[in-house]
N, C-alpha and C positions, 0 to 999 in steps of 0.2 A: 316189511313190504306192504302189509295190509293197511297201515296208516297212510302210506303214500297214495294208495288206490282210493281210499275214502276222501282224502284231501283233494284229489283231482276230480271227484264226482261232481261237485257243483259247477266246476268249469266245463266239464263235458256236457252236462245238461244245458248250460247256458249256450254253448256252441251248437247243440242240436236244435234248440228251440228258437234262438235269435233270428235265423234267416226267415223262418215262417212268420214270426211276429213282425219283422221289419218289412215284409212284403205287402201287407195289407195297406190299402190306401186310406188315409185319414179323411174324416168328414171335412168337406170343403175343398179337398184337393181336386184339381182338374182331371176329368176322366180322359185317359189316353184315347185318341181317335184311332180307328183302324179302317181298312178297306178289305172286305171279304166278299166272296160270292155266295149268293143265295142258291136255293135248289134249282132255280131256272138258269143259273149261270150269270145272272145280272150282278154287277158290282154294287155293294151297299157299304156306305160309310156309317159308323155309329153316329156321327154328327148329322146325318140325314134326319135324325129324330130330335134334333135340338129344338127346344120350344115346348117339349112335352116331357113328362116323367118317363124314365126308361128303367125297366128291370133288366139288367144284364146278367145272364146266367152262363157260366162257363162250365161245360159238362162233357160227358161222353155218352154213347149209346148203351154201353154195357154197365153203367153205374146204377145200382139199385136205389141209392138215395137221390140220384138225379131224377129218376121216375117218380119217387115220392114227392120231390119238390114240384114237379109238374102237376101232381094231383092237388097240391096246395094252391097253385096258380089257378087251376081249373075251378076250385071251390070259391074263388073270388072273381071269376071271369066277368060277371055282370058289372061289378064295381070297377074293374079295370077298363072295360069298354066305355062305361058311362063317364069316366074321368080321363079318357084319352091316354091311358097308360100303355106304353108299348113294351112287350117282352121281346128282347133280342137274345136268342139262344145260340151261343157259339159252341159248336162241337169240336173239341180238340182231339186229335189223333183218330179221327174217323173219316171214312170216305163218303162222298156224296150219296152213293147207293145205300150205304149203311144208315145214313141220316134219313133218307127218303123212306126207307122201310120202318124206321123208328118213329118218326113224327106222325105218320098216318093222317088222321083228320084234325089234329091239333090246329093246323093252319086255319081251318074253317070255324073252330069254336072259340079261339082265343085271339086277342090282338097280338099275333105271334109271328116272328120272323126267324126261321132257323137259318144259320149260316155255318159254313164249313171252314174251319180255320186252316190257314196255310202256314201257320207258325207265327204270324204277326201278332195275333191277340195273345197267344201263349207268352210271347216275349214282352209285349207291352204291359200286360197285367201280371207278369211274373207268377204264373199260375202255380200254386203250391198246394191247393186242395180242390177236390171235386165233390160235389158241386160248389161253386163259388157264386154267390148271389150279391150283386151290387145294385143299389138304388141310386140313380143319377137324376138330378133335378133338371129342369128346363134350361138352366144356364150351363149345363154339362159339368156340374160339380158333383162329386161322389158324396152321397149322404149316408150310405151304409155299405160296408164291405165285410162279408162273412160267409158262413156256411148256410145251412138250411134256415128257412124262416117259415113260420106257420102262416096260414091264411089269415088268421086273426091278427097276428103281429104285423103282417104285411099291410093289411087294410089300415090298421091303426097308425103305422109309420107314415104311410102316404097321406092319410088325412091330416096328421100333425104337420107334415111338410107343406101341404097345400094351405093350411090355416096360417102357418108362419109366413109363407110367401105372400098370401093375400094381405096380411097385416103389414108387411114390409112395403108392399106396393101402395097401400092406402096411406101409410105414413109419408111415403115419398111424394104422393100427390098433394098432401096437405101442407107440404113445405112451402113457405112463401117464395114467390118468384122474385129474383133480384130486380130492382128498379132499373129501367132502361135509362141510359145516359144520353143527353142530347149534346150535339157538338155545335 
């Protein structure tokens, strides 16, 4: 009997961990759009921030590591502001009053938009871990999808993405233009 249990262990582990691994969005995948309400009741689409880098954090008010992640964002707030990087913080499983009490003055100190999920972001992003931090480029493509990220690594990742983007745009501008044809 013990031999059968040990033989089934790898399959059991595969079944346990495959859904979580399969849920992360790969780099370059389109970021699913959603429409949620901010704390003033105004509808906000993730795509409203197209054209700038977005840090999308999926979190709850009661999660200690979510608070830790906010401190990391706060440590690079000047860099984020200078580079027009928007933090969109989606609170899943929390009420608007819970979120209002939780965010306090973050709205004034960070480029920060707290949103209350109605289940659409939870579904669109197949949330499997909290906090979940995604970096989305100006073309609405996911460039990072994972858990906590340090202030140092966040700054480095965004700088690298900005350099790569500038290089791509420069190369595109240097492409010769096709000759016009006359009829």
